[in-house]
C-alpha positions in Angstrom: -172.4 -38.6 -102.6 -169.7 -36.1 -103.0 -168.0 -37.6 -99.9 -168.0 -41.1 -101.5 -166.5 -39.8 -104.7 -163.7 -38.1 -102.9 -162.9 -41.3 -101.0 -163.0 -43.3 -104.0 -160.5 -40.9 -105.9 -158.1 -40.9 -102.8 -158.2 -44.8 -102.7 -157.6 -45.1 -106.5 -154.6 -42.4 -106.2 -153.1 -44.5 -103.3 -153.6 -47.8 -105.2 -151.5 -46.6 -108.1 -148.9 -44.5 -106.1 -145.6 -45.9 -104.7 -145.7 -46.9 -100.8 -144.8 -44.1 -98.5 -142.9 -46.5 -96.1 -140.0 -48.6 -96.8 -139.1 -52.1 -95.7 -136.2 -50.8 -93.4 -133.8 -52.3 -92.3 -134.0 -54.9 -95.1 -134.2 -52.1 -97.7 -131.5 -49.5 -97.0 -132.8 -45.9 -96.5 -131.7 -43.3 -98.9 -130.8 -40.0 -97.0 -130.7 -36.6 -98.6 -127.6 -34.6 -98.3 -129.1 -32.2 -95.7 -130.1 -35.0 -93.3 -128.6 -34.4 -90.0 -127.7 -38.1 -89.3 -124.8 -38.0 -86.8 -121.7 -35.9 -85.8 -118.5 -36.6 -87.7 -115.2 -35.6 -86.5 -112.0 -34.9 -88.5 -109.3 -36.1 -85.8 -106.4 -34.8 -87.7 -107.6 -31.1 -87.2 -109.1 -31.3 -83.8 -107.2 -29.5 -81.1 -109.1 -30.7 -78.0 -110.2 -27.0 -77.3 -113.5 -28.3 -75.8 -115.6 -25.8 -77.5 -117.9 -28.4 -78.8 -118.3 -30.0 -75.3 -119.3 -26.5 -73.8 -121.8 -25.8 -76.5 -123.5 -29.2 -76.5 -127.1 -28.8 -75.0 -127.5 -32.5 -74.1 -123.9 -32.9 -72.7 -123.2 -35.8 -75.1 -119.5 -34.8 -76.0 -116.6 -35.3 -73.7 -113.2 -33.8 -74.4 -110.2 -35.2 -72.4 -107.1 -33.2 -73.2 -104.8 -35.1 -71.1 -105.7 -38.5 -72.7 -106.2 -36.7 -75.9 -109.6 -38.2 -76.6 -112.8 -37.1 -78.0 -116.0 -38.9 -77.2 -119.6 -38.6 -77.9 -122.7 -40.4 -76.5 -124.8 -41.3 -79.7 -127.8 -41.9 -78.0 -127.5 -38.7 -76.1 -126.9 -36.5 -79.2 -129.8 -34.7 -80.5 -128.2 -33.7 -83.9 -128.6 -29.9 -83.2 -125.4 -29.2 -84.8 -124.3 -26.5 -82.2 -120.9 -28.4 -81.7 -120.4 -28.0 -85.5 -121.3 -24.5 -85.7 -119.1 -23.5 -82.8 -116.0 -25.6 -83.6 -113.1 -23.1 -84.3 -111.2 -25.5 -86.5 -114.1 -26.8 -88.5 -113.2 -30.4 -87.8 -116.8 -31.4 -87.1 -119.6 -32.0 -89.7 -122.9 -33.5 -89.8 -122.9 -36.7 -91.7 -126.2 -37.8 -93.4 -126.0 -41.5 -92.2 -127.7 -42.1 -88.7 -126.1 -44.3 -86.2 -127.4 -47.8 -85.9 -130.0 -47.8 -83.1 -129.7 -50.4 -80.3 -130.8 -51.2 -76.8 -127.7 -50.0 -75.1 -126.1 -46.6 -74.9 -123.1 -46.4 -77.3 -120.3 -44.1 -76.5 -117.7 -43.5 -79.6 -114.3 -42.3 -78.6 -111.6 -41.0 -80.8 -108.0 -40.6 -80.2 -106.6 -37.2 -81.4 -102.9 -37.7 -82.6 -100.5 -35.0 -81.2 -99.4 -32.4 -83.7 -95.7 -31.8 -84.5 -94.7 -28.6 -83.0 -98.3 -28.0 -81.8 -100.3 -29.1 -78.9 -98.9 -31.7 -76.6 -100.4 -34.1 -74.2 -102.1 -32.1 -71.4 -102.4 -29.0 -73.7 -99.9 -26.5 -74.6 -99.7 -24.7 -78.1 -95.9 -25.0 -78.6 -95.0 -22.7 -81.3 -98.6 -22.1 -82.5 -99.7 -19.6 -80.1 -101.0 -16.1 -80.9 -98.8 -13.1 -81.1 -100.4 -9.5 -80.4 -99.5 -6.6 -82.8 -99.2 -2.9 -82.3 -102.8 -2.0 -83.2 -104.3 -3.8 -80.0 -106.8 -1.7 -78.2 -107.1 -4.2 -75.2 -110.8 -4.7 -75.8 -110.7 -8.3 -74.4 -112.7 -10.1 -77.1 -109.8 -12.5 -77.6 -109.9 -13.6 -73.9 -113.7 -13.8 -74.0 -113.7 -16.0 -77.1 -110.6 -18.3 -76.1 -112.1 -21.8 -75.5 -109.5 -22.7 -72.9 -109.2 -19.2 -71.1 -105.4 -18.8 -72.2 -105.4 -15.3 -72.7 -105.4 -12.4 -70.2 -106.3 -8.9 -70.9 -105.7 -6.0 -68.5 -107.3 -2.7 -70.0 -106.2 -0.6 -67.1 -102.6 -1.7 -67.3 -102.7 -2.0 -71.2 -101.3 -5.5 -70.8 -102.0 -8.7 -72.8 -100.6 -12.2 -72.1 -101.1 -15.6 -73.3 -100.4 -18.9 -71.3 -98.5 -20.9 -73.8 -99.0 -24.1 -71.7 -102.7 -23.7 -71.9 -103.2 -22.4 -75.4 -104.3 -25.2 -78.0 -103.6 -23.1 -81.0 -107.0 -23.1 -82.4 -107.0 -19.6 -83.7 -110.2 -18.4 -82.2 -108.7 -15.3 -80.8 -107.2 -14.3 -84.2 -110.7 -14.8 -86.1 -112.4 -12.7 -83.4 -110.0 -9.8 -83.1 -111.9 -6.8 -84.3 -108.6 -5.0 -85.1 -106.9 -7.9 -86.8 -103.8 -7.6 -84.7 -103.3 -11.1 -83.8 -101.4 -13.8 -85.6 -100.5 -17.3 -85.0 -97.0 -18.8 -84.7 -95.2 -16.9 -81.7 -93.0 -19.1 -79.7 -93.7 -16.9 -76.6 -96.2 -14.3 -75.4 -95.6 -11.0 -77.1 -94.6 -8.2 -74.7 -97.4 -5.7 -73.7 -97.5 -2.5 -75.7 -97.0 1.0 -74.4 -99.9 2.8 -72.8 -102.5 4.7 -75.0 -101.2 8.3 -75.8 -102.5 11.0 -73.5 -102.4 14.8 -74.0 -99.4 16.7 -72.9 -100.0 19.9 -70.8 -97.9 22.9 -71.8 -97.0 26.3 -70.5 -99.8 29.1 -70.8 -102.7 27.1 -69.3 -105.3 29.3 -67.6 -107.0 26.3 -66.0 -110.3 27.3 -67.6 -111.4 23.7 -67.5 -112.5 23.5 -71.2 -110.5 20.4 -71.9 -112.0 18.7 -68.9 -115.6 19.5 -70.0 -115.1 18.3 -73.5 -113.3 15.1 -72.5 -115.7 12.3 -73.6 -114.4 9.8 -71.1 -113.9 12.4 -68.1 -110.2 11.5 -68.2 -109.0 15.2 -67.3 -109.2 16.9 -63.9 -108.6 20.6 -63.6 -108.6 22.7 -60.2 -108.8 26.3 -61.1 -108.1 27.4 -57.5 -105.0 25.2 -56.9 -103.8 25.5 -60.5 -103.6 22.0 -61.1 -104.2 20.0 -64.2 -104.0 16.1 -64.4 -104.9 13.3 -66.9 -105.8 9.7 -66.3 -103.8 7.9 -68.8 -105.6 4.6 -68.3 -109.0 6.3 -69.0 -107.9 8.5 -72.0 -108.7 7.2 -75.4 -106.4 9.5 -77.4 -109.1 11.1 -79.2 -107.7 14.7 -79.1 -110.9 16.4 -78.3 -109.2 18.3 -75.5 -106.5 19.6 -77.9 -108.9 21.0 -80.3 -111.2 22.7 -77.7 -108.4 24.3 -75.6 -108.8 28.1 -76.1 -105.1 28.9 -75.4 -103.7 25.9 -77.4 -101.4 24.7 -74.7 -102.2 21.0 -75.1 -100.7 18.4 -77.6 -100.9 14.7 -78.1 -97.1 14.0 -78.5 -95.3 11.9 -81.0 -96.9 8.6 -79.9 -100.3 9.8 -80.3 -99.7 11.4 -83.7 -98.8 7.9 -84.9 -102.0 6.4 -83.4 -104.0 9.1 -85.0 -102.7 8.8 -88.5 -105.3 8.7 -91.2 -106.5 5.3 -92.2 -105.1 5.9 -95.6 -101.5 5.9 -94.2 -102.1 2.6 -92.6 -102.0 -1.0 -94.2 -105.6 -1.9 -95.0 -106.5 -5.4 -93.9 -108.6 -7.2 -96.8 -111.0 -8.9 -94.4 -111.7 -5.6 -92.5 -112.2 -3.7 -95.5 -114.6 -6.3 -96.8 -116.5 -6.3 -93.7 -116.8 -2.6 -93.6 -118.2 -2.6 -97.3 -120.6 -5.2 -96.5 -121.8 -2.8 -93.4 -122.1 0.0 -95.8 -124.1 -2.0 -98.3 -126.7 -2.8 -95.9 -127.2 0.6 -94.7 -129.4 3.2 -96.7 -127.9 6.4 -98.0 -127.0 9.5 -95.9 -126.7 7.2 -92.8 -123.3 7.4 -90.8 -120.8 4.7 -91.1 -117.8 4.1 -89.1 -114.3 4.2 -90.7 -110.9 3.1 -89.5 -109.4 5.1 -86.4 -112.4 5.1 -84.2 -111.4 5.2 -80.4 -115.0 4.7 -79.1 -115.0 7.8 -77.3 -118.8 8.3 -77.5 -118.8 12.0 -78.7 -121.0 11.0 -81.7 -123.5 9.3 -79.5 -123.6 12.2 -77.0 -124.0 14.8 -79.9 -126.7 12.8 -81.8 -130.1 14.7 -81.3 -132.2 11.6 -81.8 -130.1 9.0 -79.9 -129.5 6.9 -82.9 -126.0 5.9 -82.2 -124.9 3.5 -79.5 -121.2 3.1 -78.5 -119.9 0.3 -76.3 -116.2 1.1 -75.3 -115.8 -2.1 -73.4 -116.7 -4.4 -76.4 -115.4 -1.8 -79.0 -118.8 -1.7 -80.7 -120.4 1.1 -82.7 -123.8 1.0 -84.1 -126.4 3.1 -85.7 -130.2 2.8 -85.9 -130.9 3.6 -89.5 -134.6 3.9 -88.9 -134.3 6.6 -86.2 -131.2 8.4 -87.9 -132.4 11.8 -89.4 -129.2 12.3 -91.6 -128.3 15.5 -89.9 -124.6 14.8 -90.0 -124.0 16.2 -86.5 -122.1 13.0 -85.5 -119.7 13.4 -88.5 -119.0 17.0 -87.7 -118.4 16.4 -83.9 -116.2 13.3 -84.4 -112.7 14.1 -83.0 -111.1 11.4 -84.9 -112.9 12.3 -88.1 -113.6 8.6 -88.5 -117.3 8.9 -89.4 -118.8 9.7 -92.9 -122.3 9.8 -94.4 -123.0 6.6 -96.4 -123.0 7.4 -100.1 
């Protein structure tokens, strides 16, 4: 009897309720603003970098830089929005209106107008190419993020170059630069900066090897028998650990290193970098180390940490701390040769 009553209640509820289905296509469907209907392109801002094409999992997008066209197979698109999320110029969006279905595959093609003073047919950023600043540490992140592989970074030679003919002026390198030392608008590639500062060896050395033993990147070689001392300038990160540990005080970093090792307060503070650092500190609990400007990723803090809570990746210029493992001892802060660590307030 109870089942009959429940069925009768459901039937009466459905009888007085509005239909769930609609008489589509005779009655137009009302889409919500969040509906992922189809990919929409702003042709005025597209630079034909091809990032959307490379991130499309269904290979529905085709970018032809020579013909300056952007095309999409509407029946092949799965509305995942990966192209939208990876567009460096934010010229793609998800419209809430679906493409009209049909029995044949449809490819929509859009012609991208050439920008005055910008990319020309077949590529070329013209005057809108990245320029490198003095704070570059040659981490290579700009080259990895460049959608057209127009940037070349050689960390060993401390050289940075951009292929103006290949650059599309998208600005991805500028947005991804961790040191905020890239800008857009140069007419030609900026010259490479001088090599990183390395320690200078003075008179009075007894070749004890203390500097070599303390160097976090093993850039110094000492031969006590032959009385020779050498530093690999390409490997040296300019941290100054050798200078501070030399018992006879015969090592110095030179004028170039002094400028590079200037305290963060003496340098111009980038608002975006300051905001990012503040966000990192806000997410960390109190008494956990935080990284400040001036880090050279030498790894001393990671080596000195008694619980292995710190990870340093010199290639990627990345520094991280596991707040759950950290015991708040402050050893990393005390051992940092650049004094760029502090305990979070």
